[in-house]
C-alpha positions as CSV (number, residue, x, y, z in Angstrom):
1,M,144.9,13.8,-135.9
2,K,145.0,12.3,-139.2
3,N,144.4,15.4,-141.1
4,K,147.1,17.1,-139.5
5,L,149.6,14.5,-140.5
6,I,148.4,14.6,-144.2
7,M,148.6,18.5,-144.3
8,A,152.0,18.3,-142.7
9,G,153.1,15.7,-145.6
10,V,151.8,17.9,-148.1
11,G,153.6,20.8,-146.6
12,L,156.8,18.8,-146.5
13,L,156.2,17.7,-150.2
14,G,155.7,21.0,-151.2
15,L,158.8,22.3,-149.6
16,A,160.7,19.8,-151.3
17,S,159.7,20.5,-154.5
18,P,162.3,23.4,-155.5
19,M,164.8,20.7,-155.4
20,M,163.6,19.5,-158.8
21,A,163.3,22.9,-160.2
22,Q,166.7,23.3,-161.5
23,G,167.1,21.6,-165.2
24,T,170.0,20.4,-166.8
25,S,171.3,21.8,-170.3
26,G,168.9,19.3,-172.1
27,G,165.9,20.3,-170.2
28,A,165.3,17.0,-168.4
29,A,165.6,16.9,-164.6
30,D,168.4,15.0,-163.0
31,L,167.2,12.3,-160.8
32,R,170.2,10.7,-159.5
33,L,170.7,12.7,-156.5
34,P,167.3,12.0,-155.1
35,A,167.1,8.5,-156.2
36,A,170.3,8.0,-154.5
37,Y,169.0,9.4,-151.2
38,I,166.1,7.1,-151.5
39,A,168.2,3.8,-152.5
40,M,170.2,4.7,-149.2
41,G,167.4,5.2,-147.0
42,I,165.8,2.0,-148.1
43,A,169.0,0.1,-147.6
44,S,170.0,1.5,-144.3
45,G,166.6,0.8,-142.9
46,L,166.3,-2.8,-144.0
47,C,169.8,-3.3,-142.8
48,G,168.7,-1.9,-139.6
49,L,165.5,-4.6,-139.4
50,G,168.0,-7.2,-140.4
51,Q,170.6,-6.7,-137.8
52,G,168.0,-6.6,-135.3
53,K,166.3,-9.7,-136.2
54,A,169.7,-11.4,-136.2
55,V,170.6,-10.1,-132.8
56,A,167.3,-11.1,-131.3
57,S,167.5,-14.6,-133.0
58,S,171.2,-15.4,-131.6
59,A,170.1,-13.9,-128.0
60,E,167.2,-16.4,-128.1
61,A,169.6,-19.3,-129.2
62,V,172.1,-18.6,-126.7
63,A,169.4,-18.5,-124.0
64,R,168.2,-21.8,-125.3
65,N,171.8,-23.5,-125.4
66,P,174.6,-21.9,-123.6
67,G,176.9,-24.5,-124.6
68,A,177.0,-23.6,-128.2
69,T,177.8,-19.7,-127.6
70,A,181.2,-19.7,-129.6
71,A,179.5,-21.3,-132.6
72,I,176.6,-19.0,-132.6
73,R,178.8,-15.8,-131.8
74,F,180.7,-16.7,-134.9
75,F,177.8,-17.1,-137.0
76,L,176.3,-13.7,-135.8
77,I,179.0,-11.8,-136.6
78,L,179.5,-13.3,-139.9
79,G,175.9,-12.5,-140.6
80,L,176.1,-9.0,-139.3
81,V,179.3,-8.3,-141.5
82,L,177.2,-9.4,-144.8
83,I,174.4,-7.4,-143.7
84,E,176.2,-4.4,-143.1
85,S,178.0,-4.7,-146.4
86,L,175.0,-4.2,-148.2
87,A,174.7,-0.7,-146.9
88,L,178.3,0.2,-147.5
89,Y,177.8,-1.2,-151.1
90,T,174.7,0.9,-151.4
91,L,176.6,4.1,-150.1
92,A,179.4,3.6,-152.6
93,I,177.0,3.2,-155.3
94,T,175.0,6.1,-154.5
95,Y,178.4,8.0,-154.3
96,I,179.7,7.2,-157.9
97,A,176.1,7.8,-159.2
98,T,175.8,11.3,-157.9
99,V,179.8,12.4,-158.9
100,K,179.3,13.9,-162.5
């Protein structure tokens, strides 16, 4: 099973290599687009992990102290907004970086 996964990964990398085949007029490869994809993927993944942790912690806090639900909800929404802003900033930066 492990060998099949390794071969599948190598095959996918081989299929992705034509993306780097086009050169620019200077001869150097333009790596802005692949770097933007990687940056957006990392930011989105980590934002998802952060949001999951925040929601889980707030649910646990409400279960422990139901009287503080309003305050917990306020800080949960504030935290989720700040976490989501990271993904939106990354999206804007990658868009600006890829536009020529």
